[in-house]
C-alpha positions in Angstrom: -7.4 -14.8 -37.6 -4.4 -13.9 -39.6 -3.1 -11.2 -41.8 -3.2 -11.9 -45.5 -0.5 -9.8 -47.3 -1.7 -10.0 -50.9 -1.0 -6.7 -52.7 1.1 -5.2 -49.8 4.5 -4.6 -51.4 5.4 -1.2 -49.9 7.6 -1.5 -46.8 5.8 1.3 -45.0 2.4 -0.1 -45.7 3.6 -3.6 -44.6 5.0 -2.1 -41.4 1.7 -0.4 -40.6 -0.3 -3.6 -41.4 2.0 -5.8 -39.3 2.1 -3.3 -36.4 -1.7 -3.2 -36.3 -2.0 -7.0 -36.7 0.4 -7.7 -33.9 -1.2 -5.1 -31.6 -4.6 -6.7 -32.3 -3.2 -10.2 -31.3 -2.7 -11.6 -34.8 0.1 -14.1 -35.0 -0.7 -15.8 -38.4 0.8 -14.1 -41.4 0.0 -15.3 -44.9 2.1 -14.6 -47.9 3.0 -16.2 -51.3 5.9 -16.3 -53.6 3.7 -14.6 -56.3 2.9 -11.7 -53.9 6.6 -10.6 -54.1 6.5 -9.2 -50.6 8.4 -11.7 -48.4 11.3 -9.3 -47.9 9.1 -6.5 -46.6 7.0 -8.9 -44.5 10.2 -10.4 -43.1 11.6 -7.0 -42.2 8.4 -6.0 -40.4 8.3 -9.3 -38.4 12.0 -9.1 -37.6 11.5 -5.6 -36.2 8.9 -7.0 -33.7 11.1 -10.1 -32.9 14.1 -7.8 -32.2 12.0 -5.5 -30.1 10.7 -8.4 -28.0 7.1 -7.8 -29.0 6.8 -11.4 -30.2 9.0 -14.4 -30.6 9.4 -16.5 -33.7 7.7 -19.4 -32.0 4.6 -17.3 -31.4 4.3 -16.5 -35.1 2.6 -18.8 -37.6 3.9 -18.1 -41.1 2.1 -19.5 -44.1 3.5 -19.2 -47.6 2.3 -20.5 -51.0 4.2 -21.7 -54.0 2.6 -21.6 -57.5 2.4 -24.8 -59.5 4.4 -23.2 -62.3 7.4 -23.5 -60.1 7.0 -27.2 -59.5 10.5 -28.2 -60.7 12.2 -25.5 -58.4 10.3 -25.9 -55.2 13.3 -26.5 -52.8 15.2 -23.5 -54.2 12.1 -21.3 -54.1 11.4 -22.2 -50.5 15.0 -21.6 -49.5 14.9 -18.2 -51.2 11.6 -17.4 -49.4 13.2 -18.4 -46.0 16.2 -16.2 -46.7 13.9 -13.2 -47.7 11.8 -13.6 -44.6 14.9 -13.9 -42.5 13.0 -15.3 -39.5 14.4 -18.8 -39.3 14.9 -22.0 -41.3 11.2 -23.1 -41.6 7.7 -21.9 -42.3 4.8 -23.2 -40.3 2.6 -23.9 -43.3 3.5 -24.4 -46.9 0.7 -24.5 -49.4 0.4 -25.3 -53.1 -1.1 -22.0 -54.3 -3.5 -23.6 -56.8 -3.8 -27.1 -58.2 -1.4 -28.0 -61.1 -3.4 -28.7 -64.2 -2.4 -32.4 -64.5 -2.7 -35.3 -62.0 1.0 -36.0 -62.5 1.8 -32.3 -61.7 -0.3 -32.4 -58.6 1.4 -35.6 -57.4 4.9 -34.4 -58.2 4.4 -31.1 -56.4 2.8 -32.7 -53.3 5.6 -35.2 -53.0 8.2 -32.4 -53.2 6.2 -30.7 -50.4 6.3 -33.9 -48.3 10.1 -34.0 -48.8 10.4 -30.4 -47.5 8.3 -31.3 -44.5 10.4 -34.3 -43.7 13.5 -32.0 -43.8 11.8 -29.7 -41.3 11.6 -26.7 -43.7 7.8 -26.8 -43.5 6.2 -27.9 -40.3 2.8 -28.5 -42.0 1.8 -28.7 -45.7 -1.5 -28.2 -47.4 -3.2 -27.0 -50.5 -5.1 -23.9 -51.6 -8.1 -23.8 -54.0 -8.4 -27.5 -54.4 -11.8 -29.2 -55.0 -13.0 -32.5 -53.7 -11.8 -34.5 -56.6 -8.3 -33.1 -56.5 -8.1 -33.8 -52.8 -9.6 -37.3 -53.2 -7.0 -38.1 -55.8 -4.3 -37.3 -53.2 -5.3 -40.4 -51.2 -3.4 -42.5 -53.8 0.0 -40.8 -53.3 0.0 -38.8 -50.1 2.1 -40.1 -47.2 0.3 -37.8 -44.9 -3.4 -38.3 -45.7 -5.6 -36.6 -44.8 -3.9 -33.4 -45.8 -3.8 -30.7 -43.1 -5.8 -27.9 -44.7 -7.3 -26.4 -47.9 -7.2 -22.6 -48.1 -10.2 -21.3 -50.1 -12.4 -18.3 -50.6 -15.6 -18.9 -48.6 -18.2 -16.4 -47.7 -22.0 -16.0 -47.9 -21.5 -15.0 -51.6 -19.0 -17.8 -52.3 -20.6 -20.8 -50.8 -19.0 -24.1 -51.1 -21.1 -26.4 -48.9 -20.2 -29.6 -50.7 -16.5 -28.9 -50.4 -16.9 -27.9 -46.7 -18.7 -31.2 -46.0 -16.1 -33.3 -47.8 -13.4 -31.6 -45.8 -15.3 -32.0 -42.5 -15.8 -35.8 -43.2 -12.1 -36.2 -44.0 -10.6 -34.2 -41.2 -9.2 -31.5 -43.5 -9.2 -28.0 -42.0 -10.7 -25.1 -44.0 -8.7 -21.9 -43.9 -10.9 -19.1 -45.2 -9.5 -16.3 -47.3 -11.6 -13.3 -48.2 
């Protein structure tokens, strides 16, 4: 279980959410560049680290970069790391949604692989990819199978074929509601 921070941009609301999440045992915190909240999330997490409630190593930080930023990925991740202020890496870096073209998907994934090789992202994955887009990655991914695909999945949003494809290929599903 993790805390998704979409739409939480107010510092007090973020503090309240992070306090409750940490008290409940959550250690995964999910954000994205497009959420525009990495500074307030970072401040809330830093407060707990400084108080000794948690250590950075206990936390699992996921962030996502939009495909519209494909030519500035290293700069954007460096900015995110600076805003979060909790170290020089994220635990999981995701492509927020698939770029429209196969070339765009390949270029973005290879930029992510470079960041992973530099230690700036311990793991890399995708968000909102379908089976065809993930299958295409076999041709250019150095790290096939990819680690995970973060998608909406619920009784009302059922993606059994996608789930079966991921199961057969060793790709973890991270559900977002």
